[in-house]
N, C-alpha and C positions, 0 to 999 in steps of 0.2 A: 387501415382504410384512409384514403385521402380525398379531400374535396378538390375537384378539377376546376381551375380558375382560368378565366379570360380577363385581360386588361384592356380597357378602352381608354386610350390616351397614353402614349409612351414618352412624352416629353416632360419637362419640368420636374415636379416632385416624384413622378413615377420613376424616371430614369435615374435621378440623383439618389433617391432614398428608398422608395417603397419596393420596387421590383427586386432588388437584391435581398430584401428582408422577406418578401413573399416566397422567394425560392428557398430561403433558409428555414421556413416554417415546416415542422415535422409532419403535419397532417394536411398539407396543401401541395398541389401540383400545378405549375403554370403550364397550360397547354395551348394558349392562344393569345396573341397580342394584336392590337389595332391602333392605328394612328392615320391621320390624313396625309402625313408625310411618308411616302414609300421608303425613303432612306432610313428614317427612324425605325420603321417596322423591321426592315432587314437587319439593321444594327442590333436591335434588341433580340430579334429571333435567333441570330447566329451567336450572340454573346451568351445567351442563356440556354441555347439548344431547344427552343420552343417549336412545337410541331406545326402550329398554324400561324400565319401572319397575313393580315389583310388591311386595306385602307377603309373598309366598310364596317361600321358598327353593327349594322343589321346582319351582315354576313357572318360576323363572329357570333352574334347571338343565336343564329340559326344552327350553329354547330352542335351535334348531338352529344359530343364529349365535353361540353362546357356545362358545369353545374352552377357556377356563380361568376359574377363579374365585379371587378373593381373598377370604378369610374373615377378617372383622374384627369378629366378634361377641364377646360375653363368653365367657370360657374354658369354662364349663359347656356351651355350645352346640357346641363344636368337634367333638367325637366324632361326634355325629349328623350334622352337616353335611358333614364330610369323608367319612363312609361313604356319605352320599347322593350326593355329588359322584362318588365312585367308581362307584356304581350307574349314574349317567348318563354315565359315561365322560368326565368333565371333568377336566382338569389342575387341580391345587390348590396355591395358595400360602396358607399359614395363619399368622396371627399367633401369636406365642409368649406364654406357654408353649402347646405344641401340645395338651396334654391335662391332665387332673387328676392323672395319675400315669404312670410309665413304661410300665406294662403296657397302659394305655389307648392310648398313643401307638403301641406295638408293634402293637396291633390295627389301628389306622388305617393304618399303613404296609403291613401285610400286605394289607389290603383294596385299597389303591391299586395295589400290585404285582400282585395277581391281576387287577385290571381293566385293567392295562396303561397307567395314567396316571401322570404325573409328580406328585410330592408334595414340595413345598418348605417350608422353615421360613423365616419372615419375620424373620431376624436381619439387619435392615438395617445395623447397625453395622459388619458386615464390609466394607461398601462405602465406609465413611468413609475419605477420603484419609489421615488421620492413622494409622488402624489398618493400612491397606495399606502405608504407608511403614514403620511399626514392624515389621511382619512381614518386609519386605524386609531391614531392618537385622539382625534376628535371624538370618534365613536366610543372610545374607552373613557371619555370624560376628562382627559388629561388637561384640557384647556379650560374646563368649566363652561359656563354658558357663553356663547360667542356674542360679542358686543359690536365689533366692527371688522370689516374686511376691506382690503385694498388690493387691486389687481392692475398691473400695468404692463404693456408690451408695445414698444414703439421702435421705429427705425426710420432712416432717411430714404425716401423713394422719389428721386428726381423725375421730373416729367420726361417722358419719352414717346416715341412714335409707336403706335399699334400695341400699346400695353392695355390689355382688357381690364385689369384691375383699376385703372384710372378713368374708366368710362362707365357712367352710371347705368346705361342701358345694357352693358355687358357684365358689370360686377355688382349691380344693385346698390352699392355703397362703397365707401373707402375703408379707412382704418378700423372703424367700428365693425363693419361687416367682415373684414378680412381676418384680423387678429382678435377683435373683441369677442367674437363667438367662441374662440378657444378659451379666453380668460373666463368668460361666463360659465362655460361648461365645467372647467376645473374648479371654480368656486362652488358650483352646485354639487359636483361630485364629492369634494372633500368635506364640505360642511353639512350636506343633506338639506340645505335651506333653499327656498325658492325666492325669486325676485318678484315682488308684487306690484310695485310702481316705481317710476323713474322720472328724473329731471335731467335734461341733457343739453349741452351746447356743443356744436360742431361747426366747422366751416373751413375756409381756405385762407391761410395766412401767408404761405409762401408759394404754393403751387396751384396754378389755375386750372387743374383738371376738373372734370365734372362731378367728382366725388369729393368728400371731405379729406383734407390733409391732416386734420386733428379733431379729436373728440374727447370730451370728458362727461362722465355720467355719474350721478348720485342716485342710488337705488335703496328702496326699503326691502329688507329681507323678511321672510315669513315669521321670524321670531321677534321682530321689532328692531333688529340691529340694522346698521347702515352699511352700504357697499359703495366704494369709490372706484370707478373704472376710468383708466386713462389709456388711450390708443392714439398714436400719431404716426403720420407718414413724413413728418418734417423735422425730426430730431433724432440724433444718434447717441445722445448722452444719457437718456433715461434708461435705467437697467430694467430688464424683464424681471418682474418680482411679484409675488403674492404674499401678503401679510394677513394673518388670521389671528385676531386678538380676542382672548376670552377673559373671563373674571379671574382665572387662576394662572394662565400662562399664555404665551404668544408664539406662533410659528412664523418662520420666515423662509420662504422658498424662492431661490433666485436662479435665473438662467436655466429653467427646467423644462421649457417647452420644446427643447431638442433633447438629445440623449443625455447630456451632462447635467450640471446644476448642483446646488447645495441645499440642505435642509437643516435648519437650526431652530432651537427652542430656548426661551428664556422664561424664568419664573419671577423675575424682578427687573424692573426697568433700569436699575442702577447696575445691573450685572451684564456682562457681555454674553450674547447668545451662545449656547453650546452647540457645536457642530454634531449632528447625529446622523449624517449622511454617509460617512466613511464605510461603515460595515455593510451597507446595503448592496445587493448583488448586481444591480444595474443591468437587469434584463433588457434586451433591446425592445423598445416599446412598439415598434412597427411589427416585428416578428410576433410579439405577444398578441397584437391586435388581430393579425391574420389567423393565428392559431385559435384564438378565442372565438372568432366568427366561424371558422371551419368546424370547430368542435361542437358549437351550438347547432349548426345545420346538420351535421352528421349524426348527432345524438337526439335530434328533435327537441332541443332545449331552447330556453329564451336567449336572445342575443345579449352579449355583454353591453353593447351600446346600441339600442334600437333607434331607428330614425326619429322616434318621438322625442328623444333627448335633443336631437338637432333642431326639431321644431320649436322646442321651448327656448333654446338660445336665440333662434331666429325671431320669435315673438318679442323677446326683450329688446333686440336691436330695432325691430319695427317700432316699438314703443319709444325708444330713444330718438329715432328720427322724427316721430310725430311730436315729441316734446320739444325738440329744437324748432320745429316748424311753427308750433303754436305758442311756445313760451310758457306752457303749463305742465304741471305734474300729469303724468299719463299712466293709467293702469296697464299692466301687462295682460294681454288677451289670454284667457285660459282655454 
C-alpha cells in the first residue's frame, strides 16, 4: 500500500532535490503537482509522469486521490497552505521553517489537530545516517555527560532582487531563521537536550537586506551545558559543522546537512579524531523522510518528526531575535 502525495511548489528545493526522492520512496506515489508557474508544472508532470498538474493549491487539495501534501513553497506561503490542507483533510509534510514565528506555527498545529490530519516538519537531516549514528553513540553513553555543543552553518548570500529570504516580511528572519532552525533541530535530535534560554547578537555587516546577514547565539541546555550557534549569510569560509563534547569523548560532524559529510570521534584532545563514517550505508535522507512519514500515516503511528519539533526550533529562534532586540538573556517559550 502506498500513500498518495501531492506537491505544492515545484521550484527550488522540490525540483532540485525532494521530488526525485519522493518518487523513489517505496511506500509513496506522486499523483499531483502544483506551482504558480504553468511551465514548471508541465515540466515536473511530464518528467515524472504525474497524473494531475495545476496552478491552484486549492484545486490540488480538492482532488480525492491525494492523501497527503508536501509543501515546498516560500515560507510566507506556509500558513495559508497548511490551514487549507487541514480544511481539505489532507495530511501535511511542510518544509522548514514551518512559519514566520512560533505563534503562527502553533496556529497551524492546532488547525491540523482539530482536522484530525498528521502535520510533519521536513527536517530531513534527522534521517541522515551520520546523525542517526551520532544519536546512538550519545544514547549509549559513549560521550559521557555532554558539557558543550557547537553548531555552525554559513554561506555567502549576496543581495539580489526578489529574493524572499532576504525580506523580513516574507522570510521572518535571515540566517538564524533559514539554517539556524536546522542546526538547532539536529542538536536537539542527537543530544536529547532542550535549549532553555539564549543570548544572541545578529545584524547586517555586509548586506543591507531587511533580515540579518549574520547571527551568533549562546544557549543554555537543559542539563546545564552550553550551546554555541553560528549562522551567517556573509561568509563562505566557515565549515558546516556540529561538535558535541562530553566528559569521556567528543563527536565531530562536518558537511552533513546535505547527503554527504563525515563523522569522527576522539577520546583524547591530543589524539586525532577517528573517522567512523566510512562503513555507514548513507541512505538518502530525503527518501527516508518521505518513507517515514508515509509509513506513519498508513499504519496510524506517530510521525517521525511531528510539527511540534519545528515549533520548538522556531521558539528558540524567536527567543534569539528577542535577546538581540533587548540585549538580555531570554527564556525559550515552552
